[in-house]
C-alpha angles and dihedrals in degrees: 000000000000117000093221092053093054088076119100141192146166119316109241121197105187104112140018112249128216119231098187101103108135127210093258091057093064127097134184111281100203130022093194094268110037131035114223109268095226088065095054117118142054115306132193123205118201120215095013089054099221129152115196123193109197127186134165092279107014142062118190125185125204134194108217130184135149086266093060146288133278130190116229114235095222114120125233091255093052094049095044089051090057097038103043101158139049140179126199133199118167110303092348123094128184125199127189141160093225123009094206101060113351128097114278111219117206124216131187122212117254130198096233146338113283114260093238088063088069093064128058118235110250111245103240129138091246093050092048089051094049094045092049092050092046094050092051092044092052101040115018105103106194112055088120095053091054093039094236120152102213095188087054090051090056094051091046094053106028094086090052093062118095130165090235095059118113124254092247092050088052092047090051091048094054090048090053089053091058094048111126094032096111094190121139090208095056112092140144119211127193144159112225123177090345095307126108116238127196130186121194121172096193132082132181110267095221113012096049096057091039091056092046090056096042092048091050091052096055134067105195097085125051097187121062093215091053090053090048093049093050092049095045098048091038088057093052090051092047094051087063096037102040105022105034097020115182094350096068120126130180141188141181092045094306094312089117122043127175145170143122136292100196104292093349123093117223127203123174119192113189099182144006096231146060097042086145111040093187098062135028095201117120095234092053091048094049093046088053091053092055093046090052096043092049087058093044093051093047092051093049099037093110094054121104096226139346140236116213109198116204095150091118097034111121097187137246124175126008089212090064090049091055093045090054091048091051090075093063100061139049094200132057110259127190108241113171150326132234135190134169119257111276091354122159089218123101113249112273114239121224127199136193100236115195118255118245091246141355105063126177110188101162118108115303128194122197119214111208140171139179087275090064098102147158112349088011088061089049087056090051094053091045092051093045088060088066119089095226096055134092132169130232132174125047136330115283125245100266100229106119105147122100113252117261113200130202128187112220120220090262094053098259116137124230119196123194148158115258105157131086116219120193123185124231091280093050097255120149111216098177112128097011107051133224112293121221124245086232124024119229124172110245103179127044119189091199093058111021092167090066097043112120090009091071090045090055092050092048093052091049090049092051097050102038 
């Protein structure tokens, strides 16, 4: 998820925005000294709630809600690095990190910066509570999916808020307000008395209970996290040792592993990020994906079909997901749309565009689980749009939206889902996950050491 696009503001509803800017319309925003004159002005972004003030030499971002306004601390250089391109048509401005595959964020020209953005919000318990509630009310997209009445939550907790309550008491109260929102992208982070605190309402549907049972049935490990780490990294090691054996290859620091299971190619992708450890820029990361996939496709070219295992993939960047998918088609294929919650913009369409080289168009089977989340789920819906792909395993997590972050007046960070993704057929999978074409058990509490490994073997058996 992009740092710049984790900044949120008030939702304006003055004017419909166009979302039809194409890659060829975009120009560099900042040359290191001067910001393009066409982008100068004050700009409002519906749905994401950003206000950007742009001058010849400065970009300032603000968080704006009905509860107040906060200036983002990011510098002009930091913002310009993450939003490298712009397009302008009349009173509409578009910003993006990468015109070819990244999200294009629409802005509408405003007359001036709101007066409240000139004054910092006082850090009081009541102001933190009000700002937290307002941000969620404006930007969280899925209260209806989880059957949570946010107005009722405010009424329930407002009287429990007092300016003399401790930081921990406030943190726990805000956490209680989010209970029931089983969203893997909804979190609250804080530092209290020198210790980091994290609240997350969600829990994996399958793996969490399986680990609870397996941990309770063993005596070697006293700490649950130690048990989880040993199982997870042991599984990654055993995929190479016991499934692929001597033919295993890897790249991107072990994020990508591939080899053969008889006549079946096997590719495991454990994350949609850090494909190039030397550079965080989008172009470098995407180029690294293509270099790796060209090698993978060349090595597996003589196989009859391929398994792509994303059962332990916890996401990263959608752009990487699309770049990976581009090696499994020779024709452009419409994959999905996305739009911010209550935005005036038309949904942006995303396509799987064929890579320049290294195509594998034989049958492909995706292996998924309830750990498959975020950008990994974007990869799943992109791949499912291709005619040569099917899915086995278990239903994915159901948290597709990019993460929108808000800094509260006391410095705590709130992360949430504010985008609505729909697949090529218009289906919304948020909150329920993407079901497989064929169910296969991925995790086994009675034999955790063989979890995932047995699922891989079963997929290979069924498709050979």
